[in-house]
N, C-alpha and C positions, 0 to 999 in steps of 0.2 A: 504494500500500500504506500502511495506517495505521501510525503509530508506536504503541509500547506505551502512551504517554500518551493518545493519541486513542482507543484501544480501551477503556482504563479510563474515560476521560471519557464515552464513549458509554454504558457500562454504568451509571455513577453518575448521569448526567443523564437516562438512559432509565428508571430505576427508578420505578415508580408503585405506589401503594397501590391494590389491587383488592379490594373488599369480597367476602366469600365468596358473597354472592347473585349476583355477576357472574361467578362461576366456572362452568364447564360440566360438571363431574362426571367428566371424563376422569382416568384414574389415572396418577400419576407413578410411574415405576419406582423401587423401593426403592434401587437402585444410585445413582440421582441424588440421593436424599435423603442417602445416605451421603457422596456427594461434597460436598454442602452442609455437612454436619457436620464433614467434614475441613477445609473452608475455615474454619469457625468456630473450629476448634482452633488456628488460626494467628493469632488475635487477639493484640494486645500484652498483656503481663502483667508486673506488677512482682513481683520476687522469685520468678518462675515459680510463682505460686500457682494459675494456670489455674482461676479460680473458676467457669467456665461449666459447666453441666450441662444435659442435654436429655432430656425425656420425649417420645418419639415415638409418635404414634398414627396408624395407617394405616387407611384405608377404613372398615370397620364399627366399628373401635375408635375412630376419630376421631369418628364420629357418636355413639357411646356416650359419649365424653368430653363432647361438646357437650350431650348430654342431662343428664349428671351436673352439668355447669356450670350449666345452667338450673335444675335442682332445687336446687342449692346456693344459688342466688340466692333462689328461692322460700322456702326454709326459713330464710334468714338475716334476712329483713326482717319487720317487723310487718305486720299486716293493713292498717294505715293507710298505711304507706309502700310497700306492694307495688304495682308497676307492671306490669300484664299486657303492655303493649307492650314493656317491657324484657325480660321473660321470653321473649316470642315472638321478639324480635330475637336473643337469645342462642341460642335453640333453632334459629332459622332459619339460623344460621351453619354448621350441619352438612349442609345440603341438597346442595351442589354441590362440596364440597371433596374432595381426595384424601388429604391428610395434615395433621396438626397437630403442631407442635413447641412444647412448653411450655419456655421458656427460663428458667433459674434461675441466680442468683448464689449459689454455695455459699461461705459465709464461711470464710476460712482459720482453722482452729481455734486457731492460735497468734496470730492477729490481728497478723501481722507488718507489714501495711500498713493505712493508713486505709480505712474502709469505702467511701469514695467511689472509691478506686482499684479496688476489686473490682467496684463497680457499673459503672465506666467500662470495665473490661476485658470484663465480660459484655455490655455494650452494644455494644462493638466486635465481639464474636463474633456478636451478632444481626445487625449490619450486614453482616458477611461472608456470612451466610446469605442475606440479602435481595439482595445484589449478585450472589451466585452464582446464585440463583434467576432473577434477571433475565437473566443471561448465558445460562441454559439455556432461556429462554422460559417460565419458570414464574411464574404470577401469585402475588403474595404480599401478605399483610396482617398487619402487626404490631399486635396489639390489646392495649391495656391496660385495656379496659373490663370490665364485668361484675364478676366476683369475682376478677379477676387479682391484686389486691394484698391480698386478704383472708387472715385467719388460717385460714379454712375451707379455702381452696385449698391453703395450705401444709400443713395437716393431711392433706388428701386425698392429697397427693404425698409425705407422710412427711418433710417438711422440718423443720429446726430453727428456733428462734425467730430466730436471727441471719441465716438465709438469706432471700433475696428472690426472688419471681417477677418476672422482667423483662418478661414478656409472653407472649402466645400468638400464634404465627405460623400462620396459615392458608395452606395451599398448594394450588394446583390449576392448571388452565389456564383461559384466557378466550378468547372469540371477539371481544371488544371491544378497542378501543385508547383510550388516555387521554392527554390533554395535561397537561403539567406546568406549574406556575407558581410563582413566588416573588412575594410581595406587598411585601416590603421590599427596595429596591435594595441591592445588595452594598456600595455606597459608604457607606451608612448603618450598616453593620455593622463597618466597619474603621476603626481609628485608627492611622495611621502615626506613629511616634515617632522 
């Protein structure tokens, strides 16, 4: 029987980025999405600001969001800078997914803690979603591409200037398996004092 540490270790080390194009279109029950969001809600937070917010798009609404995202890109760049491959890549993200969760850091209105602490807390919430998805056998992709960090997406979501979009999580199932790797040895990342 595995220890609690070994179970957590397996989930963390087993998590893989799976691009939406590698998902198979099977639908995730909304109850499991709620379980992931409940895990996210237990991220660490300084002064209990709980800055994470989530916009959840399921099935057809997820595909509509992807289409809106692609159009947002098309309208935001000049003709000279427009890249049709980028447009098609954004649009293609909607083909095989089940759900999308747009993760947001909603800044504490009193600004009781530095912004980096709010960003860190929201990032921890995102990681909780990714690890929970892995534990449930759900493929996941945390994207920060396309229009993720744009003012246009913030306006689309009705966010304030001081809020930030932390990323777009694409969720689905996959029939593929993926190997993980790290390119820098752990010893090079640690300084014992």
